[in-house]
Wavefront OBJ file of the C-alpha trace (Angstrom):
o trace
v 6.851 -37.506 7.116
v 9.848 -35.604 5.774
v 8.993 -33.093 3.061
v 11.477 -31.480 0.714
v 11.077 -27.712 0.908
v 12.418 -25.052 -1.418
v 13.082 -21.725 0.322
v 11.773 -18.480 -1.180
v 13.243 -15.036 -0.608
v 11.783 -12.864 2.143
v 10.472 -10.276 -0.316
v 8.816 -12.997 -2.403
v 7.143 -14.435 0.708
v 5.793 -10.988 1.641
v 4.484 -10.468 -1.896
v 2.722 -13.839 -1.917
v 0.968 -13.019 1.340
v -0.049 -9.567 0.118
v -1.386 -11.007 -3.141
v -4.082 -12.432 -0.856
v -4.787 -9.195 1.006
v -8.324 -7.931 1.462
v -10.032 -4.869 2.891
v -12.284 -5.111 5.901
v -15.861 -3.899 5.827
v -16.756 -0.409 7.011
v -18.624 0.107 10.240
v -19.612 3.208 12.189
v -18.723 3.725 15.837
v -19.077 6.589 18.312
v -16.361 9.245 18.199
v -15.539 8.645 21.869
v -14.782 4.989 21.050
v -12.764 5.600 17.884
v -9.283 5.972 19.374
v -6.685 3.549 17.934
v -9.088 2.324 15.247
v -8.415 2.839 11.507
v -10.413 5.066 9.175
v -12.339 3.263 6.459
v -12.784 6.317 4.237
v -11.157 9.671 3.562
v -12.197 12.538 5.823
v -13.178 15.444 3.561
v -13.602 19.015 4.797
v -17.241 20.022 4.449
v -16.350 23.630 5.253
v -13.186 25.739 5.138
v -10.928 26.269 8.154
v -11.029 28.940 9.361
v -14.665 29.257 8.264
v -14.264 33.050 8.187
v -11.539 35.686 8.411
v -10.692 35.920 12.108
v -8.272 37.283 14.647
v -5.664 34.734 15.789
v -4.859 36.755 18.915
v -6.181 39.337 21.368
v -5.831 42.828 19.912
v -7.502 45.578 17.921
v -9.138 45.196 14.514
v -8.344 48.239 12.333
v -8.392 49.580 8.788
v -4.770 49.337 7.659
v -5.078 52.553 5.678
v -5.663 54.414 8.956
v -2.171 53.376 10.127
v -0.170 54.296 6.995
v 1.446 57.429 8.468
v 2.132 56.101 11.957
v 5.715 56.264 13.272
v 7.510 56.899 16.560
v 7.460 60.695 16.143
v 3.967 60.951 14.693
v 1.798 58.281 16.394
v -1.699 57.647 15.150
v -4.676 57.590 17.503
v -7.809 55.507 16.843
v -11.030 55.426 18.826
v -12.037 52.041 20.254
v -15.761 51.887 19.637
v -16.604 48.321 20.712
v -15.275 45.166 22.388
v -16.137 41.817 20.750
v -15.402 38.346 22.158
v -15.020 35.048 20.311
v -18.391 33.740 19.202
v -19.825 37.222 18.804
v -19.997 39.629 15.865
v -19.353 43.374 15.773
v -22.490 45.515 15.677
v -21.501 47.422 12.577
v -18.692 48.268 10.143
v -15.648 50.196 11.309
v -15.469 53.797 10.168
v -12.290 55.784 9.403
v -10.346 56.529 12.593
v -11.984 53.719 14.555
v -10.854 50.361 15.973
v -12.593 47.423 17.644
v -11.115 45.507 20.562
v -11.282 41.784 19.676
v -10.421 38.497 21.369
v -8.752 35.432 19.839
v -11.054 33.739 17.325
v -13.316 36.745 16.727
v -14.756 37.281 13.245
v -13.010 40.210 11.557
v -15.393 43.194 11.761
v -16.581 44.661 8.487
v -14.165 47.147 6.895
v -11.183 45.919 8.974
v -8.218 44.132 7.416
v -5.486 44.046 10.081
v -5.027 43.197 13.765
v -2.818 45.155 16.171
v -1.785 43.000 19.106
v -2.208 44.567 22.554
v 1.553 44.824 23.061
v 1.926 47.136 20.050
v -0.744 49.617 21.076
v -1.005 52.057 23.967
v -4.569 52.205 25.287
v -5.884 55.269 27.136
v -9.141 57.034 28.037
v -9.976 60.633 27.269
v -13.324 62.399 27.843
v -15.101 59.060 28.500
v -13.835 57.608 25.248
v -11.198 54.888 24.766
v -8.354 55.279 22.270
v -5.270 53.413 21.157
v -2.018 54.983 20.040
v 0.249 53.180 17.581
v 3.726 54.093 16.376
v 4.101 51.921 13.274
v 2.029 51.201 10.181
v 0.251 47.890 9.521
v -0.475 46.278 6.174
v -3.658 44.603 5.029
v -3.629 41.011 6.306
v -1.282 41.606 9.243
v -2.141 39.146 12.036
v -5.300 37.973 10.280
v -6.212 34.291 9.823
v -7.829 34.160 6.400
v -10.831 32.005 5.563
v -9.702 28.584 4.291
v -5.982 29.236 4.814
v -5.634 26.031 6.852
v -8.036 23.779 4.950
v -10.214 24.431 1.925
v -13.701 23.029 1.551
v -13.586 19.687 -0.285
v -9.969 18.984 0.671
v -9.030 15.518 1.986
v -7.871 16.140 5.530
v -7.125 12.575 6.716
v -6.662 9.558 4.459
v -8.455 6.246 4.721
v -6.388 3.702 6.652
v -4.989 6.273 9.074
v -4.811 5.230 12.714
v -7.111 7.406 14.792
v -4.994 9.333 17.282
v -5.954 12.217 19.562
v -5.092 14.616 16.733
v -7.335 12.763 14.286
v -10.103 12.819 16.901
v -9.787 16.629 16.960
v -10.200 16.754 13.171
v -13.200 14.420 13.251
v -14.867 16.542 15.917
v -14.142 19.707 13.908
v -16.064 18.323 10.954
v -18.959 16.940 12.980
v -18.228 13.202 12.902
v -20.160 12.009 15.958
v -20.101 8.558 14.313
v -16.862 7.569 12.640
v -16.385 5.268 9.598
v -13.770 2.705 10.628
v -12.493 -0.550 9.195
v -13.918 -3.544 10.963
v -11.158 -5.311 12.862
v -10.078 -8.636 11.394
v -10.654 -11.461 13.844
v -7.418 -13.443 14.070
v -7.591 -16.862 15.680
v -4.627 -18.240 17.630
v -3.738 -21.826 18.435
v -0.533 -22.872 20.175
v 0.560 -26.405 19.350
v 2.642 -28.750 21.455
v 2.050 -31.154 24.339
v 5.072 -29.600 26.054
v 3.254 -26.313 26.647
v 2.037 -25.278 30.098
v -0.364 -22.474 30.914
v 1.246 -19.377 32.371
v -0.007 -20.096 35.909
v 1.182 -23.724 35.905
v 4.244 -24.824 37.840
v 7.197 -25.890 35.717
v 7.520 -29.618 35.070
v 10.328 -31.708 33.566
v 10.311 -31.333 29.771
v 7.634 -28.625 29.850
v 7.713 -24.882 29.118
v 5.163 -22.141 29.663
v 3.179 -20.982 26.634
v 4.659 -17.550 25.899
v 4.035 -17.474 22.142
v 0.245 -17.272 22.267
v 0.227 -14.282 24.601
v 2.941 -12.568 22.594
v 0.951 -13.055 19.378
v -2.248 -11.799 21.039
v -0.397 -8.588 21.903
v 1.094 -8.264 18.415
v -2.334 -8.700 16.823
v -3.752 -5.931 18.991
v -0.815 -3.635 18.236
v -1.370 -4.247 14.521
v -5.064 -3.346 14.918
v -6.649 -6.793 14.796
v -8.990 -8.602 17.191
v -7.357 -11.735 18.653
v -9.394 -14.838 19.447
v -7.386 -17.310 21.484
v -8.529 -20.909 21.198
v -5.943 -22.405 23.548
v -3.421 -25.190 23.104
v -3.433 -28.122 20.722
v -1.896 -31.397 21.830
v 0.151 -33.611 19.532
v -2.828 -35.462 18.081
v -3.473 -35.120 14.345
v -7.237 -35.617 14.303
v -7.727 -33.281 17.242
v -5.603 -30.606 15.538
v -7.349 -31.019 12.178
v -10.841 -30.736 13.642
v -9.876 -27.727 15.771
v -8.316 -25.842 12.844
v -11.292 -26.647 10.595
v -13.760 -25.328 13.173
v -11.722 -22.186 13.898
v -11.559 -21.256 10.212
v -15.345 -20.895 10.232
v -15.116 -18.211 12.927
v -12.150 -16.020 11.982
v -10.733 -13.937 9.143
v -7.288 -15.537 9.492
v -5.725 -18.161 11.745
v -2.296 -18.160 13.360
v -0.739 -21.306 14.754
v 2.538 -21.376 16.658
v 4.681 -24.466 16.324
v 3.977 -27.639 14.396
v 5.259 -26.459 10.994
v 8.714 -28.028 10.938
v 9.587 -31.579 9.859
v 9.402 -33.415 13.184
v 7.215 -36.442 13.839
v 4.596 -34.309 15.608
v 4.614 -31.305 13.263
v 1.113 -31.814 11.906
v 0.339 -28.469 10.276
v 1.730 -29.291 6.789
v -0.483 -32.379 6.590
v -3.464 -30.432 7.949
v -3.052 -27.895 5.136
v -2.988 -30.786 2.690
v -6.107 -32.409 4.180
v -7.917 -29.053 4.072
v -7.090 -28.612 0.402
v -5.429 -25.282 1.218
v -3.074 -23.591 -1.221
v 0.368 -23.412 0.400
v 1.915 -20.069 -0.554
v 5.312 -21.106 0.806
v 6.646 -23.460 3.458
v 10.247 -22.341 3.767
v 11.850 -18.900 3.627
v 15.502 -18.017 3.150
v 15.656 -16.268 6.522
v 16.813 -16.686 10.099
v 15.072 -16.972 12.458
v 11.833 -18.479 11.216
v 12.816 -20.320 8.050
v 9.985 -22.842 8.548
v 7.330 -20.103 8.557
v 4.462 -21.342 6.390
v 1.422 -19.559 4.976
v -1.531 -21.200 3.237
v -4.845 -20.007 1.814
v -8.113 -21.814 2.392
v -11.089 -20.294 0.592
v -9.793 -16.739 0.982
v -8.671 -17.149 4.587
v -4.981 -17.245 5.406
v -3.380 -19.704 7.797
v -0.129 -18.372 9.223
v 1.992 -21.246 10.496
v 4.612 -19.567 12.672
v 7.584 -21.210 14.324
v 7.315 -22.471 17.886
v 10.567 -20.733 18.801
v 9.670 -17.367 20.396
v 12.013 -15.088 18.453
v 11.223 -16.822 15.164
v 7.510 -16.589 15.938
v 7.844 -12.867 16.731
v 9.745 -12.090 13.527
v 7.384 -14.165 11.373
v 4.394 -12.222 12.626
v 5.987 -8.799 12.035
v 7.100 -9.622 8.490
v 4.018 -11.453 7.178
v 0.930 -11.262 9.404
v 1.270 -7.606 10.407
v 1.159 -6.142 6.847
v -1.820 -8.368 6.010
v -3.714 -7.069 9.048
v -2.798 -3.446 8.288
v -3.971 -3.851 4.706
v -7.271 -5.283 5.999
v -7.604 -2.035 7.970
v -7.328 -0.013 4.710
v -3.821 1.222 5.509
v -1.857 2.688 2.617
v 1.299 1.959 4.611
v 0.945 -1.657 5.712
v 4.600 -2.689 5.536
v 7.241 -2.396 8.225
v 9.267 0.755 7.577
v 12.904 0.129 6.603
v 15.653 2.729 6.978
v 19.413 2.789 6.581
v 21.431 2.981 9.768
v 24.562 1.803 11.517
v 25.320 -1.120 13.788
v 26.757 -0.227 17.191
v 28.335 -3.629 17.853
v 30.098 -6.391 15.939
v 27.927 -9.206 14.596
v 30.440 -11.835 13.449
v 27.989 -14.676 12.736
v 27.995 -15.772 9.046
v 24.587 -15.710 7.373
v 23.633 -18.312 4.766
v 20.139 -16.741 4.677
v 18.877 -13.233 5.359
v 19.082 -12.750 9.105
v 16.904 -10.519 11.250
v 18.714 -9.434 14.387
v 16.589 -8.337 17.336
v 17.784 -4.838 18.156
v 17.211 -1.640 20.057
v 17.175 1.511 17.928
v 18.360 5.008 18.781
v 18.179 8.265 16.822
v 21.087 10.705 17.132
v 21.711 13.862 15.130
v 19.512 12.720 12.268
v 21.080 9.256 12.075
v 19.772 5.836 13.089
v 21.763 3.400 15.227
v 20.804 -0.176 16.059
v 22.227 -2.236 18.918
v 21.669 -6.020 18.919
v 20.021 -7.257 22.124
v 20.478 -10.640 23.796
v 21.543 -13.933 22.250
v 20.850 -14.325 18.548
v 19.067 -17.672 18.720
v 15.527 -18.411 17.580
v 14.489 -19.941 20.906
v 15.511 -16.864 22.912
v 12.625 -14.955 24.516
v 14.083 -12.448 26.998
v 15.680 -10.231 24.330
v 12.214 -9.556 22.878
v 11.459 -7.355 25.880
v 13.992 -4.828 24.538
v 13.381 -5.246 20.802
v 11.906 -2.320 18.862
v 13.725 -2.938 15.570
v 15.106 -5.708 13.395
v 18.450 -5.374 11.659
v 18.312 -7.192 8.315
v 21.616 -8.554 7.054
v 21.842 -10.341 3.692
v 22.373 -14.017 3.101
v 25.892 -15.006 2.109
v 27.491 -12.343 4.280
v 30.428 -13.141 6.566
v 29.380 -11.003 9.480
v 29.258 -7.290 10.225
v 31.322 -4.875 12.282
v 30.319 -1.977 14.462
v 29.761 1.083 12.269
v 28.690 -0.894 9.186
v 25.616 0.368 7.359
v 22.628 -1.971 7.548
v 18.901 -2.079 6.833
v 16.847 -1.441 9.981
v 13.167 -2.354 10.279
v 11.406 0.052 12.650
v 8.780 -2.001 14.459
v 7.252 0.965 16.304
v 6.728 2.998 13.135
v 3.202 3.316 11.739
v 4.459 1.674 8.561
v 5.515 2.179 4.970
v 3.866 1.967 1.566
v 6.991 0.268 0.213
v 7.127 -3.545 0.314
v 9.997 -5.125 2.204
v 13.051 -5.811 0.036
v 15.750 -8.357 0.624
v 18.833 -6.567 1.983
v 21.698 -6.135 -0.470
v 25.188 -7.317 0.322
v 27.730 -4.738 1.304
v 30.285 -3.557 -1.241
v 33.058 -5.636 0.308
v 30.958 -8.806 0.282
v 30.101 -8.368 -3.406
v 33.749 -8.357 -4.370
l 1 2 3 4 5 6 7 8 9 10 11 12 13 14 15 16 17 18 19 20 21 22 23 24 25 26 27 28 29 30 31 32 33 34 35 36 37 38 39 40 41 42 43 44 45 46 47 48 49 50 51 52 53 54 55 56 57 58 59 60 61 62 63 64 65 66 67 68 69 70 71 72 73 74 75 76 77 78 79 80 81 82 83 84 85 86 87 88 89 90 91 92 93 94 95 96 97 98 99 100 101 102 103 104 105 106 107 108 109 110 111 112 113 114 115 116 117 118 119 120 121 122 123 124 125 126 127 128 129 130 131 132 133 134 135 136 137 138 139 140 141 142 143 144 145 146 147 148 149 150 151 152 153 154 155 156 157 158 159 160 161 162 163 164 165 166 167 168 169 170 171 172 173 174 175 176 177 178 179 180 181 182 183 184 185 186 187 188 189 190 191 192 193 194 195 196 197 198 199 200 201 202 203 204 205 206 207 208 209 210 211 212 213 214 215 216 217 218 219 220 221 222 223 224 225 226 227 228 229 230 231 232 233 234 235 236 237 238 239 240 241 242 243 244 245 246 247 248 249 250 251 252 253 254 255 256 257 258 259 260 261 262 263 264 265 266 267 268 269 270 271 272 273 274 275 276 277 278 279 280 281 282 283 284 285 286 287 288 289 290 291 292 293 294 295 296 297 298 299 300 301 302 303 304 305 306 307 308 309 310 311 312 313 314 315 316 317 318 319 320 321 322 323 324 325 326 327 328 329 330 331 332 333 334 335 336 337 338 339 340 341 342 343 344 345 346 347 348 349 350 351 352 353 354 355 356 357 358 359 360 361 362 363 364 365 366 367 368 369 370 371 372 373 374 375 376 377 378 379 380 381 382 383 384 385 386 387 388 389 390 391 392 393 394 395 396 397 398 399 400 401 402 403 404 405 406 407 408 409 410 411 412 413 414 415 416 417 418 419 420 421 422 423 424 425 426 427 428 429 430 431
């Protein structure tokens, strides 16, 4: 049944979705398993780094006052009384005229306040004793890593919501996190609708296409940090679809369907939302591709009704489902990052609605350049293989030329704390 739909702006659609955001529960997992998960709490330093004054290089620990008069014509000689490796401590304090040979990471011996690197000292032996000769003075603190200069005790080192990379793993290990507090992954169900869909290993048949959307969405969910749960395909049967969606909602944190949200005779999702008693947040967006993207809320669980056209489905996920998933993972930067950049090719197509152009981005000399890839049609799939950015051009524009400044959404970025805004028209188009 035909339904009159009133389009909302892209930014308004994003805001409505994020008004229903939630944070996932915290769980603890082994450090070795924590890669690519998201922290559920701040990591606070329980000790300073370095935990003591130490030598950052191999050299000689000295009293700086013993070097005050050293120069090229009057070198100073100091007796080397001990050698200390990392993990060990000097036997006693250094006396005037003495030095201790130390390795990288060694605790500064008592009474020393400077390090002389090996290259700046001449070492020699005389009467069974070892000495160094230096030809320049050193100040207190030279080549010394001071206690707490990197991180002070009680300082927040890594924020909640941060993706756990190899570098974060190093920090966690430094502070003794053998079990790591992470956000529990949201379980996102996926249903692909349409009798025309074949499985990927099926032979092509007249009027049929292989189901690419479901596998694409599974990958996007994983990249966003969620846990996909694929339920398979739904045929064009209302009762079957309704029962399947109802059952899935009991098992997931959110549900994504691809296809079935337009106004065709077999687009059942709008009526399913109605039968469920779900609150429809919007059912049309002033955007291309993906204007029929629909999101509804049923008892705190979101149903993302994405377009059946591959490019529209892809864009709908990145704009609306991805920030919801990232917020669930406690991210303080859940939104797709938007930057200003330049187009590298003409895009003459007029745009009644905001248009998101699949593009490939390049960074040159501190500037961002975006090149449209493939045909700009919602049913196109092959261009997605090369897409790492979306160029957003405003509704009402008459096309863009190579070199024009545009808004570029960086899909490979970790994200932004700033909500997506609708792109503004260029100066010429406002006139």
